N, C-alpha and C positions, 0 to 999 in steps of 0.2 A: 424245408419241407419234411413232413412227418412220415413215420414208418407205421404201416397198419399190419396187423397180424390177424388171420383168419382161420377158424376151424369150421368144418362143415362146407367148404368151399365147392363141393361137387353136388350138394343138396339144391333142392327147388328154390330155396331163397339165398343160400350161400353163394350159389353160381352168379347170382345178380349182384350181391354184395360186392364180390370180387371184381366183376366187370366194371362196376360204377367207381370202385375205388382206383382201378387202373386208369380210368378215364378223368379222374378228378386231380387237378393241379396242386391240391393241397397236400397230396400224398406223393412222395418220391420213390416209395418201395412198398410192396405188398407181398408179405410172407405168408405162404399157406402151409399148413401142416395137415397133410391128407394120408388117408390109407389108399387112395387110388390116385392114378395119374390124371392130371387135368388136360382137357383139350385145349384150354385157352393158352396162348403165347404172347408174351409181352415183355419189352425191355425191363419194365419195373417189377416183374413177377418173379419171385423166388419160391420154388416149391420143395418142400422136404417130405418124402415119402416116409412115414413113421409107423411104428407099432404103438398104439394107444395104451397096450399093456405094459410097455417098458418105457414109461415117459422119463424115468431117471437117466435113460440113455441120451435124451435130447432136450431135456428141460432147460438147459443153459442157452439154448438157441432161441428161446421165446423172448426176444428183445424188441422193443419197439414203444410206440406211443399209445396206440390204441388197439384193444382186442375186441375182435367181433365174434362171437359165439353163436353159431347157428347149426351145430352139430345135433343130430337126432335120428331116430328110427321109429319104426312101428313095432307093435307086438308080432305082428305077422311076419315081418322081415326079420326081427331078431331071432324069433322062434320060442322064446320064453320071457317071462317078466324079469328073470334074473339077467338075462342077456340085454333086454331093453334098458334096464336100470343102469348098467354098465356104460352104455353109450349116452343115454340121456342125462345121467347124473355123474357117474364116476369120472369118465373120461373127461367131461367138461369141467368138472370140479378140479381135477388135478391140473389141468391147463391153467385154469383161472387162478389157482394157487400159485403156481410157478410164475406165471406172469406178475402177480403181485409182489412175490419175492423178488424178481428181477427188475422191478421199479416202473412196470407199465402203469401209466396214470389213469387210463380211461377204459371202461368196460362197457360193451353194447351187447345185450342179451336178448335173443329171441325167447319169450316166455309164452304164457298162455293167460286168457282173461279170468279163468277160474283157477289159477294156480295158488295152492295153499297145501302146506304139509299135512293138513287134517282133511283133506278131499277124500271121499269114498272111491273117487275115480283114480286109478292108478297113474294115469298119465299126468292129471293135474297135480297129484300128489309129488311125483318126480320134480316137475316144473317148480312146485312151491318149495321143495327142498333145496333146489339149486339156487332159487332166488335168495333164499335166507342165508345160504353159504356165502354167495357172492357179496352179500351186505356185510360180511364179517371180514372181508379181505383187505380193506383199507384203501380202495381205489378213490382218487380225488373225485372222479366223476363216474357214476354208475347209472346207466340207463336201461330200463326194461321195456321191451315192446310187446304188447299184448294183442296180437290179432286173432281173429276167428279162424274159420277154415281157410287154409292156404292153398290156393288152386296153382296147378302147374303140372309139367310133365314129370313123371316119376319112373323110375325103372321097374317098380313092382306093380304098376297099373292098379291103384286102389280104386276099384270100381265103386265100392260102397261109399268112398268118400267123394267121388265125382258126383254120385247120384245124390248124397246129402248136400254137397255144395249148390247143386242145381236147384234142389227144393228150398234150401235156406235163402237162396238168392232171390227166388220167386216170392217167397213168403215175406221177406224183408221189405219188399215194395209196397205190401198192402197191409200188414199187421203192424199196429203201433208199438214201439219199442223194439221190434225185431231187427231194426237196421244195426243195432250194435252187434249183430251176429252175422251180418252179410258177408260173404267171402271177400278175400282179397288174393291177388295173384302174388307169386313169389317175386316176379318182376316189380310190382308195385311196391312190396314190402322191402325188397332190397334197395330200391331207389330212396324210399323214405328214410331208411336207416342211414344211408350214406349223406343224404341231405342234412339229416339231423347232426351227424358227426362232423359235418364241413361247415355248418352254420355257427350261429352265435349260440353257445351253450355254456352256461356257467357251472361251476363246480358244484357237486352235491349229487343227491339221488333224484332221478326223473323217471316217471312212468308214462308211457304213451299208450292210451286206449285206443281202439279201432278208429273212431273219429278223429282223434289227434294224428294218427299215423297217416290217414288220408289227407289231413290237413298238411302235412309234411310234403306231399307231392307237389304243392304249388310253389314250394321254395326253389 
């Protein structure tokens, strides 16, 4: 059985990735690196409470087969672009680099459909930079998931995001081409990611856009 590593396990998607990994017979151990305590308890679960500013103190613990990177925040939560960049890029890039150095073979990243380092939108630019960095690290298998709006309970109560998700969800039913922007729940995305990881997946780089992510739910 394999060992999974998760960062972002307390988030709206990461908590579902973690729970599905724990329920999956392909994985004998699930190692989580987190800033906060998890409410989940399971015999296969190992939680390390860490300071992402001091990765050198625990980088050697990042050992396993598959890394699932779902760490993220918002500008409102972080308080500044600099602080958001640390969480959405620096912390993840540091863990990804350490995992590659330690011999982790597969990386699964929650990205964005408009991710590009040249984007005028700050969030998409961060995601694009992380995607490009991940591609340089030599993983045997690298998988990007590019959902639209991710729905779910969040501690910061993102009212604007909830309203936007409802509007996009309604529009996507009637406007041609808008379906690629329809919302997905954190539970659906987490399920799809673990289905992908535990299914038939050849080596190489793979990108799952929204329709393909929904397709993974049937697996």
